[in-house]
DSSP file (Angstrom, degrees, kcal/mol; ACC not computed):
  #  RESIDUE AA STRUCTURE BP1 BP2  ACC     N-H-->O    O-->H-N    N-H-->O    O-->H-N    TCO  KAPPA ALPHA  PHI   PSI    X-CA   Y-CA   Z-CA
    1    1 A M              0   0    0      0, 0.0    61,-0.1     0, 0.0    62,-0.1   0.000 360.0 360.0 360.0 140.3    0.0    0.1    0.0
    2    2 A P        -     0   0    0      0, 0.0    59,-1.9     0, 0.0     2,-0.3  -0.233 360.0-132.0 -64.1 152.6    1.4    3.5   -0.8
    3    3 A E  E     -AB  60  89A   0     86,-0.7    86,-2.1    57,-0.2     2,-0.3  -0.778  22.8-178.9-100.8 151.6    2.8    5.8    1.8
    4    4 A Y  E     -AB  59  88A   0     55,-2.7    55,-2.6    -2,-0.3     2,-0.4  -0.941  12.0-154.8-137.9 161.9    2.1    9.4    2.4
    5    5 A L  E     -AB  58  87A   0     82,-2.8    82,-2.3    -2,-0.3     2,-0.4  -0.999   6.9-167.1-138.3 140.3    3.2   12.1    4.7
    6    6 A Y  E     -AB  57  86A   0     51,-2.5    51,-1.5    -2,-0.4     2,-0.4  -0.990   8.9-151.1-128.8 136.0    1.4   15.2    5.8
    7    7 A L  E     -AB  56  85A   0     78,-2.0    78,-2.0    -2,-0.4     2,-0.4  -0.775  10.6-161.5 -94.2 142.0    2.7   18.1    7.5
    8    8 A I  E     -AB  55  84A   0     47,-2.8    47,-2.4    -2,-0.4    76,-0.2  -0.988   7.1-176.3-130.2 140.8    0.5   20.2    9.8
    9    9 A H  E     - B   0  83A   0     74,-2.2    74,-3.2    -2,-0.4     2,-0.3  -0.921  31.5-110.0-130.2 143.4    1.2   23.7   10.9
   10   10 A P  E     - B   0  82A   0      0, 0.0    72,-0.2     0, 0.0    71,-0.1  -0.561  16.8-142.2 -77.4 144.6   -0.9   25.7   13.3
   11   11 A Y  S    S+     0   0    0     70,-2.3     2,-0.3    -2,-0.3    71,-0.1   0.899  79.5  62.2 -71.5 -35.8   -2.8   28.6   11.8
   12   12 A R  S >  S-     0   0    0     69,-0.4     3,-1.2     1,-0.0     2,-0.1  -0.695  80.1-124.5-101.7 143.8   -2.3   31.0   14.8
   13   13 A D  T 3  S+     0   0    0     -2,-0.3    -2,-0.0     1,-0.3    -1,-0.0  -0.456 101.0  33.7 -65.6 147.9    0.9   32.4   16.3
   14   14 A G  T 3> S+     0   0    0     -2,-0.1     4,-2.8     1,-0.0    -1,-0.3   0.508  78.5 125.8  81.7   0.8    1.1   31.6   19.9
   15   15 A F  T <4 S+     0   0    0     -3,-1.2    -2,-0.1     1,-0.2    -1,-0.0   0.892  75.4  42.3 -59.9 -44.0   -0.7   28.3   19.5
   16   16 A F  T  4 S+     0   0    0      1,-0.2    -1,-0.2     2,-0.2    -3,-0.1   0.880 121.8  39.8 -76.7 -35.7    2.1   26.3   21.2
   17   17 A T  T  4 S+     0   0    0      1,-0.2    -2,-0.2     0, 0.0    -1,-0.2   0.771 135.0  12.9 -87.9 -23.8    2.7   28.7   24.1
   18   18 A N  S  < S-     0   0    0     -4,-2.8    -1,-0.2     2,-0.0    -2,-0.2  -0.526  77.6-176.6-151.8  74.7   -1.0   29.8   24.8
   19   19 A P        -     0   0    0      0, 0.0    -4,-0.1     0, 0.0    -3,-0.1  -0.404  26.1-122.3 -64.6 144.0   -3.6   27.4   23.1
   20   20 A T    >>  -     0   0    0     -2,-0.1     4,-2.9     1,-0.1     3,-0.5  -0.511  26.9-105.1 -81.5 157.7   -7.2   28.2   23.4
   21   21 A P  H 3> S+     0   0    0      0, 0.0     4,-2.4     0, 0.0     5,-0.2   0.935 123.7  53.3 -54.8 -40.7   -9.6   25.6   24.9
   22   22 A E  H 3> S+     0   0    0      2,-0.2     4,-1.7     1,-0.2     5,-0.1   0.846 108.5  48.0 -60.6 -31.5  -10.9   24.9   21.5
   23   23 A E  H <> S+     0   0    0     -3,-0.5     4,-2.3     2,-0.2    -1,-0.2   0.936 113.0  49.7 -76.3 -44.9   -7.4   24.2   20.1
   24   24 A E  H  X S+     0   0    0     -4,-2.9     4,-1.6     1,-0.2    -2,-0.2   0.901 110.6  47.0 -53.5 -41.9   -6.7   22.0   23.0
   25   25 A A  H  X S+     0   0    0     -4,-2.4     4,-2.0    -5,-0.3    -1,-0.2   0.903 114.9  48.9 -75.1 -36.0   -9.9   20.0   22.6
   26   26 A A  H  X S+     0   0    0     -4,-1.7     4,-1.3    -5,-0.2    -1,-0.2   0.894 111.9  49.5 -69.3 -37.3   -9.1   19.7   18.7
   27   27 A V  H  X S+     0   0    0     -4,-2.3     4,-1.9     2,-0.2    -1,-0.2   0.814 108.5  51.6 -72.1 -34.2   -5.6   18.6   19.5
   28   28 A A  H  X S+     0   0    0     -4,-1.6     4,-1.8     2,-0.2    -2,-0.2   0.871 111.6  47.4 -68.1 -44.6   -6.7   16.0   21.9
   29   29 A K  H  X S+     0   0    0     -4,-2.0     4,-1.8     1,-0.2    -2,-0.2   0.783 109.0  55.1 -70.3 -28.8   -9.1   14.6   19.4
   30   30 A H  H  X S+     0   0    0     -4,-1.3     4,-2.0     2,-0.2    -2,-0.2   0.861 108.2  49.9 -72.3 -39.1   -6.2   14.7   16.7
   31   31 A F  H  X S+     0   0    0     -4,-1.9     4,-2.5     2,-0.2    -2,-0.2   0.924 110.2  47.9 -65.0 -45.4   -4.1   12.6   19.0
   32   32 A Q  H  X S+     0   0    0     -4,-1.8     4,-2.6     2,-0.2     5,-0.3   0.912 111.2  52.9 -63.2 -43.0   -6.8   10.0   19.6
   33   33 A Y  H  X S+     0   0    0     -4,-1.8     4,-1.8     1,-0.2    -1,-0.2   0.912 113.1  42.1 -62.5 -41.6   -7.5    9.8   15.8
   34   34 A L  H  X S+     0   0    0     -4,-2.0     4,-2.3     2,-0.2     9,-0.2   0.859 113.5  53.1 -70.7 -37.1   -3.9    9.2   15.0
   35   35 A K  H  X S+     0   0    0     -4,-2.5     4,-2.0     2,-0.2    -2,-0.2   0.890 110.5  47.0 -69.8 -41.8   -3.5    6.7   17.9
   36   36 A Q  H  X S+     0   0    0     -4,-2.6     4,-1.3     2,-0.2    -1,-0.2   0.920 113.7  49.6 -65.8 -47.5   -6.5    4.7   16.7
   37   37 A A  H  <>S+     0   0    0     -4,-1.8     5,-2.4    -5,-0.3     6,-0.8   0.858 108.8  51.4 -56.6 -40.8   -5.0    4.8   13.2
   38   38 A A  H ><5S+     0   0    0     -4,-2.3     3,-1.3     4,-0.2    -1,-0.2   0.883 107.8  52.3 -60.4 -43.0   -1.7    3.7   14.4
   39   39 A G  H 3<5S+     0   0    0     -4,-2.0    -1,-0.2     1,-0.3    -2,-0.2   0.799 108.0  51.8 -67.0 -26.5   -3.3    0.7   16.2
   40   40 A N  T 3<5S-     0   0    0     -4,-1.3    -1,-0.3    -3,-0.2    -2,-0.2   0.408 121.4-109.5 -85.6  -4.5   -5.1   -0.2   12.9
   41   41 A G  T < 5S+     0   0    0     -3,-1.3    -3,-0.2     2,-0.2    19,-0.1   0.546  92.3 108.4  85.3   5.8   -1.6   -0.2   11.1
   42   42 A V      < +     0   0    0     -5,-2.4    18,-2.5    -6,-0.2     2,-0.4   0.934  67.0  58.4 -76.4 -52.2   -2.4    3.0    9.1
   43   43 A V  E     +C   59   0A   0     -6,-0.8    16,-0.3    16,-0.3    -2,-0.2  -0.725  56.1 177.5 -83.2 128.7   -0.1    5.5   10.8
   44   44 A L  E     -     0   0A   0     14,-2.9     2,-0.3    -2,-0.4    15,-0.2   0.673  68.8  -2.0-101.8 -26.6    3.3    4.6   10.8
   45   45 A L  E     +C   58   0A   0     13,-1.5    13,-3.3     2,-0.0    -1,-0.4  -0.901  65.1 169.1-164.8 136.6    4.9    7.5   12.5
   46   46 A A  E     +C   57   0A   0     -2,-0.3    11,-0.2    11,-0.2    -3,-0.0  -0.985  16.5 115.4-150.0 151.4    3.4   10.8   14.0
   47   47 A G  E     -C   56   0A   0      9,-1.7     9,-2.2    -2,-0.3     2,-0.2  -0.796  49.6 -87.8 159.3 161.2    4.6   13.6   16.1
   48   48 A P  E     -C   55   0A   0      0, 0.0     7,-0.3     0, 0.0     2,-0.2  -0.575  38.1-112.4 -90.3 153.8    5.5   17.3   16.6
   49   49 A C    >   -     0   0    0      5,-2.9     3,-1.0    -2,-0.2     4,-0.1  -0.582  25.6-132.2 -79.8 146.9    8.7   19.0   16.0
   50   50 A L  T 3  S+     0   0    0      1,-0.3    -1,-0.1    -2,-0.2     0, 0.0   0.568 102.8  67.2 -78.7  -9.6   10.2   20.1   19.4
   51   51 A D  T 3  S-     0   0    0      3,-0.1    -1,-0.3     0, 0.0    -2,-0.0   0.137 112.5-118.7 -93.3  20.5   10.9   23.6   18.0
   52   52 A E  S <  S+     0   0    0     -3,-1.0   -36,-0.2     2,-0.1    -2,-0.1   0.882  81.5 113.5  48.5  53.5    7.3   24.2   17.8
   53   53 A T  S    S-     0   0    0      1,-0.5     2,-0.3    -4,-0.1    -1,-0.1   0.720  77.4 -26.8-118.8 -51.3    7.1   24.6   14.0
   54   54 A F        -     0   0    0    -45,-0.1    -5,-2.9     2,-0.0    -1,-0.5  -0.955  46.2-131.3-156.5 172.9    5.1   21.7   12.6
   55   55 A G  E     -AC   8  48A   0    -47,-2.4   -47,-2.8    -2,-0.3     2,-0.3  -0.888  19.7-152.5-124.8 157.7    4.0   18.1   13.1
   56   56 A L  E     -AC   7  47A   0     -9,-2.2    -9,-1.7    -2,-0.3     2,-0.4  -0.964   7.4-160.9-134.5 160.4    4.0   15.2   10.6
   57   57 A V  E     -AC   6  46A   0    -51,-1.5   -51,-2.5    -2,-0.3     2,-0.5  -0.998   4.2-163.8-131.7 122.4    2.1   12.0   10.0
   58   58 A V  E     +AC   5  45A   0    -13,-3.3   -14,-2.9    -2,-0.4   -13,-1.5  -0.959  29.6 155.1-103.5 133.4    3.5    9.2    7.9
   59   59 A F  E     -AC   4  43A   0    -55,-2.6   -55,-2.7    -2,-0.5   -16,-0.3  -0.979  41.2-114.0-156.2 160.9    0.7    6.8    6.9
   60   60 A R  E     +A    3   0A   0    -18,-2.5     2,-0.3    -2,-0.3   -57,-0.2  -0.734  35.0 167.6 -97.4 146.5   -0.5    4.2    4.4
   61   61 A A        -     0   0    0    -59,-1.9     3,-0.1    -2,-0.3     6,-0.1  -0.969  43.4-117.7-152.1 156.5   -3.5    4.8    2.1
   62   62 A E  S    S-     0   0    0     -2,-0.3     2,-0.3     1,-0.2    -1,-0.1   0.857  90.0 -23.8 -61.3 -38.5   -4.9    3.0   -1.0
   63   63 A N  S  > S-     0   0    0      1,-0.1     4,-2.4   -61,-0.1     3,-0.3  -0.964  78.2 -78.0-168.5 175.3   -4.4    6.1   -3.2
   64   64 A E  H  > S+     0   0    0     -2,-0.3     4,-2.5     1,-0.2     5,-0.3   0.936 125.9  52.9 -59.6 -48.7   -4.0    9.9   -3.2
   65   65 A E  H  > S+     0   0    0      1,-0.2     4,-2.1     2,-0.2    -1,-0.2   0.888 111.0  45.2 -53.2 -41.3   -7.8   10.4   -2.8
   66   66 A A  H  > S+     0   0    0     -3,-0.3     4,-2.4     2,-0.2    -1,-0.2   0.867 113.0  52.2 -64.5 -38.5   -7.9    8.1    0.3
   67   67 A A  H  X S+     0   0    0     -4,-2.4     4,-2.3     2,-0.2    -2,-0.2   0.881 109.5  48.5 -72.8 -39.9   -4.8    9.8    1.7
   68   68 A K  H  X S+     0   0    0     -4,-2.5     4,-3.2    -5,-0.2     5,-0.2   0.899 110.9  51.2 -69.5 -39.1   -6.5   13.3    1.3
   69   69 A T  H  X S+     0   0    0     -4,-2.1     4,-1.1    -5,-0.3    -2,-0.2   0.941 111.2  48.0 -64.1 -45.8   -9.7   12.0    3.0
   70   70 A F  H >< S+     0   0    0     -4,-2.4     3,-0.7     2,-0.2     4,-0.3   0.974 114.4  47.2 -58.3 -55.2   -7.6   10.7    6.0
   71   71 A M  H >< S+     0   0    0     -4,-2.3     3,-1.8     1,-0.2     6,-0.2   0.930 113.9  44.8 -48.5 -54.2   -5.7   14.0    6.2
   72   72 A F  H 3< S+     0   0    0     -4,-3.2    -1,-0.2     1,-0.3    -2,-0.2   0.623 105.9  61.4 -78.1  -6.6   -8.7   16.2    6.1
   73   73 A N  T << S+     0   0    0     -4,-1.1    -1,-0.3    -3,-0.7    -2,-0.2   0.401  74.5 116.1 -91.6   0.5  -10.6   14.0    8.5
   74   74 A D  S X> S-     0   0    0     -3,-1.8     4,-2.8    -4,-0.3     3,-1.3  -0.573  71.7-133.9 -65.0 129.0   -8.0   14.8   11.2
   75   75 A P  H 3> S+     0   0    0      0, 0.0     4,-1.8     0, 0.0     6,-0.2   0.783 103.6  55.3 -60.8 -28.6   -9.9   16.7   13.8
   76   76 A S  H 34>S+     0   0    0      2,-0.2     6,-2.4     1,-0.2     5,-2.1   0.781 113.1  42.8 -76.3 -21.2   -7.2   19.4   14.1
   77   77 A V  H X45S+     0   0    0     -3,-1.3     3,-1.4    -6,-0.2    -1,-0.2   0.859 113.7  50.9 -83.6 -44.8   -7.5   20.0   10.4
   78   78 A K  H 3<5S+     0   0    0     -4,-2.8    -2,-0.2     1,-0.2    -1,-0.1   0.853 109.0  51.7 -59.5 -35.4  -11.3   19.8   10.4
   79   79 A A  T 3<5S-     0   0    0     -4,-1.8    -1,-0.2    -5,-0.2    -2,-0.2   0.401 112.6-121.3 -81.2   0.7  -11.5   22.3   13.3
   80   80 A N  T < 5S+     0   0    0     -3,-1.4    -3,-0.2     2,-0.2    -2,-0.1   0.803  81.9 119.9  57.8  33.5   -9.2   24.7   11.3
   81   81 A V  S   <S+     0   0    0     -5,-2.1   -70,-2.3     1,-0.2   -69,-0.4   0.793  77.6  29.4 -89.5 -33.0   -6.7   24.6   14.1
   82   82 A M  E    S-B   10   0A   0     -6,-2.4     2,-0.4   -72,-0.2    -2,-0.2  -0.936  71.1-140.4-126.8 150.8   -4.0   23.2   11.7
   83   83 A M  E     -B    9   0A   0    -74,-3.2   -74,-2.2    -2,-0.3     2,-0.3  -0.786  27.1-147.2-101.6 151.3   -3.4   23.6    8.0
   84   84 A A  E     -B    8   0A   0     -2,-0.4     2,-0.4   -76,-0.2   -76,-0.2  -0.923  15.9-167.2-128.1 150.4   -2.2   20.4    6.3
   85   85 A E  E     -B    7   0A   0    -78,-2.0   -78,-2.0    -2,-0.3     2,-0.3  -0.963  14.6-152.4-140.7 112.0    0.0   19.7    3.4
   86   86 A L  E     +B    6   0A   0     -2,-0.4   -80,-0.2   -80,-0.2   -18,-0.0  -0.643  15.1 176.2-103.3 143.7    0.1   16.2    1.8
   87   87 A H  E     -B    5   0A   0    -82,-2.3   -82,-2.8    -2,-0.3     2,-0.1  -0.999  34.7-115.3-143.2 134.0    3.0   14.5    0.0
   88   88 A P  E     -B    4   0A   0      0, 0.0     2,-0.3     0, 0.0   -84,-0.3  -0.473  47.0-174.1 -65.9 150.5    3.5   11.1   -1.5
   89   89 A F  E     -B    3   0A   0    -86,-2.1   -86,-0.7   -30,-0.1     2,-0.4  -0.967  25.1-159.1-149.1 156.9    6.3    9.4    0.5
   90   90 A R        -     0   0    0     -2,-0.3     2,-1.0   -88,-0.1     3,-0.1  -0.945  16.5-143.1-140.6 121.1    8.5    6.3    0.6
   91   91 A A        +     0   0    0     -2,-0.4     3,-0.1     1,-0.2    -2,-0.0  -0.724  26.6 170.9 -82.4 106.1   10.2    5.0    3.7
   92   92 A S        +     0   0    0     -2,-1.0     2,-0.4     1,-0.3    -1,-0.2   0.787  65.9  28.0 -85.6 -30.4   13.4    3.7    2.2
   93   93 A L        -     0   0    0     -3,-0.1     2,-0.4     2,-0.0    -1,-0.3  -0.997  58.4-178.0-137.7 132.0   15.2    3.0    5.6
   94   94 A I        -     0   0    0     -2,-0.4     2,-0.1    -3,-0.1    -3,-0.0  -0.993  14.9-158.2-126.8 119.5   13.8    2.2    8.8
   95   95 A G              0   0    0     -2,-0.4    -2,-0.0     1,-0.1     0, 0.0  -0.304 360.0 360.0 -94.1 176.4   16.2    1.8   11.8
   96   96 A H              0   0    0     -2,-0.1    -1,-0.1     0, 0.0    -2,-0.0   0.379 360.0 360.0-112.7 360.0   15.8   -0.1   15.1
């Protein structure tokens, strides 16, 4: 199954240092969404950059349309807390 990567960036400056209650709720749902997808073997890797710039999600999808659907169903994207950018991806090396 093809792999994809999406980057997510917060829309609002100050998101990381002073999130609103709505942003916190969307991010909590985002985490659960990705955790469930990881448990189902869809998400391979996900997490935020520690320099508070963006996060990434590496996942599998049948095709680009399914990948877009998965990305746009991310609760943080649906709530307009994060903007998302999709890229086809191939994990060439995976270490232990």
